[in-house]
N, C-alpha and C positions, 0 to 999 in steps of 0.2 A: 776180320771175321769171316769164317769160311762158311758157305753157304750156299754150296753145291746141292745139299740134301735138306734145304730149310723151305718150308712152304712159300709160297709166291705173296701171298697177303703182309705173311711176316718181314720179307726182304724189303717190300713196299713201305713198311713202315719203318724199318731202318733207315731206309733214304729219306723219308721225311723227317725224322726225328734230327738226322745229322744239319739240317739247316740250310743255310744258302750254299754251301760248298761240300763234297764228298768226295771220294775218291775210290774207284773198284778197280778190281783185276779180272780180265775176261780172257778169254780163250776164243777163237773163230770155232764155225759149228767144225769145220773138217778136222780141227786138229783136236776141239772135244771129243770128238767120234773116233778118233784114233786112238787116244789115252784111254777111253774108257772099253775099248776094243782088246787094248793092250792090257789090261787090268791095271794100269798104273793108278797110285794112290795121288788123286788129286790135290788132296791137302798138302800132301808132302810138297808137292809140285808148287803149291801157292806158296808155301813157307820158303823154299827154294829160292824162290823169284824175288825175297826181300836180300837176299845175302848174308853173310857172315857180320855180327857185330849189331845186328839190327835190334833196337828196341823202342818200344810206342813211347810216345811224348809224355809227360805227368803235370795233371793241374794240380796245385798246389796252394792252399789255401791259408796264407798266412794272419795270424791272428797277432796282433802288436801285445807283447808282454814287459815291455821295457821301451824307454824312449824311443827307439826306433824299432823297425822291421828287422834290423838283423841282416841286412842285404847290402852288398854292394857289387854296381852294375859298371860295366865297364866296354866302351867301343871293340870291336875286332879291328886290329891295325889292318888297314887296305881292305876292308871289305865293308861298304858302305849298308849300313841297316841292319848290321849284325853284332850282337852284344853277349858279353857272357858274363855269368853270376857269380859272385863267390859268398856264402853266406856266412855271417859269425859264429865262430863254434860254439853251440850253446843257445843260439838266439833263435829268435822266433822263426824265420826263414827253414833255419837248420832243422828243427822241429817238424814243421811242415813238409818235409822229403826235399827241399833245394839241396842240390850237391855242388860242391865245388867246380867249375870248369862248364856246366851248365849253358847253353845256348837258350836265351831269353828270346820268346818268340811273340807273345802274348802280355798284356797286363788288364785285368778288368774287363776284357771282351777287346781292346784295342790292340791291332796289329803292330810291334815295336818296329818292323822293317820298313814301315812308313813315317816313321817318326825321326827328328833327329837325337841326339844324347841327350841335349838339354831338355828337350820336350820329355822323354823318359825320366829323365831327374826329378822333373816338377811332379809328374804322374805320382812317384813315389813319394816325394815330399809330401804332395798334397792328402796322401793316406792319413785319416784320423785314427780307426781302428783295425781294420783288417784289409787285406789284398789278395785277390787271387791271380796267379801267375800260370802261364803255360810254358814249362821247360822242358828240354830233350838234351840227352849226351851229346856230346862234341861227334864223337864218331858216328851214332846214328844221325845225328843230323846231316853230315857227309855221304852217309848213305841214300838219305831220303833226296837230298840235291844229285846225286849221282843219277838215281830213277826218274827227276823231274817230279816228285810227289809231292803235293803241298803236305805242310806240317799242320793239322787240325785238331781242333778239341775233340772232335767225336771219335778220333782215332785213341784218345788220351787214356791211362790209367789213372782213375780218379779215385783212388783210396782213400784218401784224406780229405774230400771235399765233403763238407756238412750237408744235412739236409736230402741224404740220398734216399729217392725214393724205395720202397720195399714191396716187393712181390709176395704176397700171403696165399698159402693153401689151405682151406679149411675143409672140415666134414662137417656135415648137417647133425646136429644132436638131437634128442627128442622133443626139445622146446625150441629147436631153430640153432641160429647160429648165437645168439646171446648179444647183440648189441642193435643200438636206434639209430638209424639212418635219417638225417634232417637235411633240409635244402635251407640255406641261410644265407643271408645277404655278406657281401665282402665288400672290399673297397672298391673305388671306380666303377660302381653299378653294376659289379660281376654278383652272382650269385654262386656258391659252392655246396658240394656235398658233402657233408659232416657225420665223422663217427660219433656217435653219442652213448653213455651209459653202458659202458663193455662188463658184463655180468660176471663177478667172480667163479670161477671154475667151468665156464663157457669154452664151446669149440674156440669162438673168438678170443678170448685172453689166451688159451692155449696155442692158439696160431698166431700171437704177438700181437695181437689188435690192438692198437691205442687209442684211447679217448681223446677227443681234439684234434683228429688227424683228419686231411681230406681225403677222399676216395676218388681215385684218379683214372682208376680201367677197372672194369670187371672183365675176368678172361681176357684180359689183353686188349678190349674194346674200351678206348677213351670215352670218360662221360662227360666231359667240359659242356660239350654242346648238347648233352641230353638233359629233358625234365626229371623231375623228381620220379615220375610214373615210369616213364621209360628204364631207369636205373633199377627200379624195384623189380618191373619186369624181367631186366637181363638175370635179375640174382634168382629170382622165379624158375625161369627158364633154363637155369644151369642145372637144375636136379639137387642130387646130393652132396656135391662137391662144389666150392666155386674158389675160383683164384681173384684175390683183390689187389690191387697197387694203391698203397697209400702213402702221404706223406706230410708233415706238418705245414700249416698254412706259409709260414715264413718261408718255407724253400722255394713256393713260387715266386715270389718277388726276388729272390735271391737270385734265383736261375735268368729271371726276366731280365735282371739289369744287366748282366753278363751277355745277354744275347744268346743263351743255351736253352735248348726245351727240358723242362724239368723231369722229362722221362728218360733221358740219354744214358743215365749213369743208374739204372735201376739194380737194385741188390735182391737174389732172389733168398728169403730168408730159411728156404728148406736146406739151402747148401751154405749159408753165408759168405756166398761170393757174386761178384757181378753176374747179372744174367747173360747167360751166352745162348746164342741159336744150339737148338736142339737137332742132331741127326735122327730125324723122325720119319715114317712112311709119308709121302704126298699123299694127302687126301683133301677134300674139299672145304674140310674144317679149318676157323682158323689157327693159328700158330700158337693153342694154350695148349697147358695139361689135358689128357683126355679124361672124361668120366664114365667109367666102366657102366655098362645099364644093365642089370640082371634081365634073364630072360624073362621071369616069371613076374616082372612087376609091370603092370597096366599103368600107360602115361596118355594124356589127352593130346594129342597132335595137335601143333599150332598150324594146321591149313588154313589159308586164307586165300580170296580172291580180291586182289587189287585192282583199282579203275583205276588209271592215269589220263590226265588231261594233258598235250605237250604245253611246255611254257616256253618262254623266249630263249631259253637255253639248253630245249630238249626236255627229256622226262626225267632227268636228275638223278641218273645210277650209272653204274659202270658193270660190266659183266665181266665176270672171272670164270677160269677152268682149270682143270690139270692138263699138262700137257699130253698129248697123244692119247686122251681117254673123252669119251661123250661123258657130259655131265656140265649145266653152268650154274653159276650161282651168283649173288648180289656181290660185288666185290668193293663197293664204291658208292655212298650215297651221299648228295649235295644237301647241304643243311637249308632245310626250309623248300626244298624242290618238290616237285610233284610225286617222286618216289617215297620219299620220307612221309610228305603229308600223306598219302595212299596205306600207308602200314607197311611197306616196305621194310623189312629189317637188313642190316649188314649179314652176309652169312648165308640168307637165306637161298634155298637151292629151287632153280625155276624148273614146274614141272610143266607147265603148259603156257603159250603164248596164243592169246586170241582162240583160245578153243583146243589148240592143236596140242597135242604131247610133243615135247621136245627133250625128253628125258635121257635119249640115246643119240642126241643129234651135238655137232660140235658148236662151239661157242660163235664160231662165223656163220654156221646155219641160223642158230638163235638171232642173232644181230640182223640178219636178213629178215626174218619172219618180223621181229621188231620196226625194222623201219617200212615195210610193206604195210604195216598196218593204219598207217594215217597218221591222225594228231589223236586219236584214243587209243590206249592200249588198256588191253586186259591180260593179267598174269596170275596164274594159279601157282602159290608158292608155299612154302613149307622149310621150319627149320632143320638145320641138317641132324640133330638128335632124334625128332620127330621121323624124318624121311628115311633114316637107318631103322628105328623102330618097325615102320609100317613096311618096309621090305623085308626086315627079317623075319616077319609073321605074317607076311603074305596077304597085309591088307591093303584095301583099295585108297587111294589118297583124295579125298573128298573133303570140300569145305567143312571146317569145325562148326556147328550149329549152335554153340554156346554163343552168347552176347559177347562184342568186344569191351574190354578193359573200361572203356571211357563209360559204358553202360550198366556196370555193375556195381552194386554198391560196396565203395573200397572198405567199409567196414567191417565186411563178412567174406571169409575165405571160403572159397569154392570148395567142395571135397573132393577137386580132381587135383588141388594146389597142394603144396608142402605147406605144413600148420607153420608157417613162419611169419606171415605179415598180419600186421594190424594197424590199417592206414586211418590216421586223423585227417578229418577235412582240412582242405588249405586254410589257414589261419590269416587274419589280417594285414601280418608283416610279412605275407608271402613265404611262411617258412613251412616245410613239408617234414613228416617224420613217418617212419617205419620201422616196427622192432622186427629184426633180423632175426 
C-alpha cells in the first residue's frame, strides 16, 4: 500500500493491524528529497521496486462441499519447507480461488515452511468443515524471495474471505440515523457494541447497516476498549455525518482463531472494494472521511481543561504532529491511564500546557513543556472539528461551561446536541442502549 500522502495516524493504524510481522518500503531522506525535487512519481517508483510479474498472495477460505476439500499438496523437490497445491477441478478449493501451481504458505495460521509434509497432510485431513489457506503464484513467490520479502497475510488479496468488516458512510436524517446501539455481553466475559432495530427507510438502512452486527469503529477509531457512553459521545461529536465499521459477531472469533486482526480486510461499502489509503491533504485529523461544516451552523465547542497526575508509566498519552508544521494533537491514549481518565480524547488538539499557549509550537517544544511540569499536568484541549470552527469564526478557545456528560441527565438531549440520542439507564445485565 502506497502511503506517502496518507496521514501519520492511518499509517500507524495499518502497522498495528498487521500483527507480529509487517514489511515496508523506504527511501533515505536524501533520496526522497531528490526524487521530490525532480518531480518523480513516488507511487510508480514503489511499484517498479516489485519487478515484473509481481502479484500479491491470496487468502482463500475453503468450505467443504464434498468428502474432501478438493486440494492436493505436494512438496517442491529439492526445496525444504516449500509446497505446491493443485485443486481438483470443480472442487471446493478451486471455488475458493486456489489455482494449480500455487505455492502454499500458510494453513489456518500455521506457516507450512516450518512443517514436514506429513504434518501438512494431517492438518488438511483434520479439517472438518472449512480451512483457510494463504497461497501465491509460483513466479510471484520467486520475486518475493529474490527481494528477501516475507509473504504475509497482511499483504494478501482477501476477496473470498467471509465476515469481512464493512465501512459504512451515513448522513443524519431529521430523526437521526435510525438504529439502536446496545452494549451487550459476549463470550469469555467480553462486552460488545451491537447494532439493533434498524428502522425501515432510515439513513442506517440506506447505508447498509444490518441488525445484529458489531460496531467496531466510529470514524476509523476502534470501539473495543470504549464504554457505551464513549461510543455514543463519538457519534454525537461526528456532526451530521458518521462512518461506522461493522461486522457479524462470528467474524471476530473467525479472525481470532486465524491470528489476524478482524479490521485487516475492511471493505468500503461506498465503492464495494477493499479499503485503500486515500491520497488526501495532510491535516491533524484522523484518516477518516471529512465532514463539511457549514459556516452558518452554530456548534457547541468541546473545549476541556484536563488535569493529569503522573502514573507509574507516565501520563498515559502520546503526542502527534504534522511534519514541518506547528500544532500538536493527542495521537494515542493508554487504556485506563491518567490521560484517558482525565477526559482526553484521541485526536484532541493541544491548545495550552500548564497555562502556556502552544498552538504555534512544535511537538518537540510541547513535549518539553510536559516534561518540565513535574508530576501534575494541566492541558487545555479541544476536538479538531471545534478547533477549526473556533479559528474560522475568530472565537476564543475557552473552557466549555456545560456540565460533563457524567453529570447530565442521559435521558434528556441538550439543545446544542443533535436530536439523535435517547439513553436509557444501565440495566441489571450491564446492557446499555441508545437510539441513533
